[in-house]
C-alpha positions as CSV (number, residue, x, y, z in Angstrom):
1,X,-12.9,-12.7,20.7
2,X,-10.2,-10.5,19.1
3,X,-10.3,-6.8,19.7
4,X,-11.5,-4.7,16.8
5,X,-8.8,-2.7,15.2
6,X,-9.2,1.0,15.8
7,X,-9.1,3.6,13.0
8,X,-6.1,5.9,12.7
9,X,-6.8,9.3,11.4
10,X,-4.5,10.6,8.6
11,X,-3.6,14.3,8.6
12,X,-1.5,14.6,5.5
13,X,-3.7,15.0,2.4
14,X,-1.1,13.1,0.4
15,X,-1.5,10.1,2.6
16,X,-5.3,10.3,2.4
17,X,-4.9,10.4,-1.4
18,X,-2.9,7.2,-1.6
19,X,-5.5,5.4,0.6
20,X,-8.2,6.6,-1.8
21,X,-6.3,5.4,-4.9
22,X,-5.7,2.0,-3.3
23,X,-9.4,1.7,-2.5
24,X,-10.5,2.7,-5.9
25,X,-8.0,0.3,-7.6
26,X,-9.2,-2.6,-5.4
27,X,-12.9,-1.8,-6.1
28,X,-12.3,-1.4,-9.9
29,X,-10.5,-4.8,-10.2
30,X,-12.4,-6.8,-7.5
31,X,-8.9,-7.9,-6.3
32,X,-8.1,-9.1,-2.9
33,X,-6.0,-6.0,-2.2
34,X,-5.3,-2.6,-3.6
35,X,-2.2,-0.7,-2.9
36,X,-0.6,2.6,-3.7
37,X,2.9,4.0,-3.2
38,X,4.2,7.6,-3.4
39,X,7.7,8.2,-4.6
40,X,10.1,11.0,-3.5
41,X,9.0,13.1,-6.4
42,X,5.3,12.9,-5.3
43,X,4.2,10.5,-8.1
44,X,1.8,7.8,-7.2
45,X,1.5,4.2,-8.4
46,X,-1.7,2.3,-7.6
47,X,-2.0,-1.4,-8.2
48,X,-4.0,-4.5,-7.4
49,X,-3.2,-8.1,-6.4
50,X,-2.0,-10.3,-9.3
51,X,-3.2,-13.9,-8.9
52,X,-2.5,-15.9,-12.1
53,X,-1.6,-19.5,-12.4
54,X,2.0,-18.6,-13.3
55,X,2.4,-15.3,-11.3
56,X,1.3,-14.2,-7.8
57,X,2.2,-10.8,-6.5
58,X,0.8,-8.7,-3.7
59,X,-0.7,-5.3,-4.6
60,X,2.2,-3.7,-2.8
61,X,4.8,-5.7,-4.8
62,X,3.1,-4.6,-8.0
63,X,3.0,-0.9,-7.0
64,X,6.7,-1.0,-6.0
65,X,7.6,-2.7,-9.3
66,X,5.7,0.0,-11.2
67,X,7.6,2.7,-9.3
68,X,10.9,1.1,-10.0
69,X,10.1,0.6,-13.7
70,X,9.2,4.2,-13.9
71,X,12.5,5.3,-12.6
72,X,11.6,6.2,-9.0
73,X,14.7,6.5,-6.8
74,X,12.8,6.2,-3.5
75,X,9.4,6.1,-1.7
76,X,7.9,8.3,0.9
77,X,4.8,6.2,1.8
78,X,2.8,3.1,0.9
79,X,-0.6,1.7,1.7
80,X,-2.2,-1.7,1.3
81,X,-6.0,-2.0,1.5
82,X,-7.8,-5.2,2.0
83,X,-8.9,-7.7,4.8
84,X,-5.5,-7.8,6.6
85,X,-5.1,-5.8,9.8
86,X,-1.2,-5.9,9.8
87,X,1.4,-5.4,7.2
88,X,2.9,-8.5,5.5
89,X,6.6,-8.9,6.0
90,X,7.1,-9.3,2.2
91,X,5.3,-6.0,1.6
92,X,7.3,-4.1,4.1
93,X,10.5,-5.6,2.7
94,X,9.5,-4.5,-0.9
95,X,8.9,-1.0,0.3
96,X,12.0,-0.9,2.4
97,X,14.1,-2.1,-0.6
98,X,13.2,1.1,-2.5
99,X,12.5,3.5,0.4
100,X,15.1,2.7,2.9
101,X,14.2,3.2,6.6
102,X,11.6,5.7,7.7
103,X,8.9,5.5,4.9
104,X,5.3,5.5,6.2
105,X,3.4,2.3,5.7
106,X,-0.4,2.1,6.2
107,X,-2.7,-0.8,6.4
108,X,-6.3,0.0,5.6
109,X,-9.6,-1.8,5.8
110,X,-11.8,-2.2,2.6
111,X,-13.8,0.9,3.7
112,X,-10.6,3.0,3.6
113,X,-10.2,3.3,7.4
114,X,-6.5,3.0,8.4
115,X,-6.0,0.3,11.0
116,X,-2.2,0.2,11.2
117,X,0.5,2.8,10.7
118,X,4.2,1.9,10.8
119,X,7.5,2.8,9.2
120,X,10.0,0.8,7.2
């Protein structure tokens, strides 16, 4: 039996905020995932998974695209919230493309508890 992931406590109120935004976006849309990114100006972009016949994007990919299309020049942090307990490579790559190295990346369970914390 796999070990249960343990909860990681966030201390930065801005990180807590992006987890909350990702959670509410996922709940509102009934999507597989919710995500939120914070740009270097402090603006946040919350998104949900897109799963159409002609287009499939993770919630993180949508949030990064929203930041880019809004003119963000970089990211400070990102969170993905859903059933996964580790960050997907494609999601880390999307965040790294805009953030560079060193941005915080959190993976959270549906209840909002953070189960993984890493950097790009």
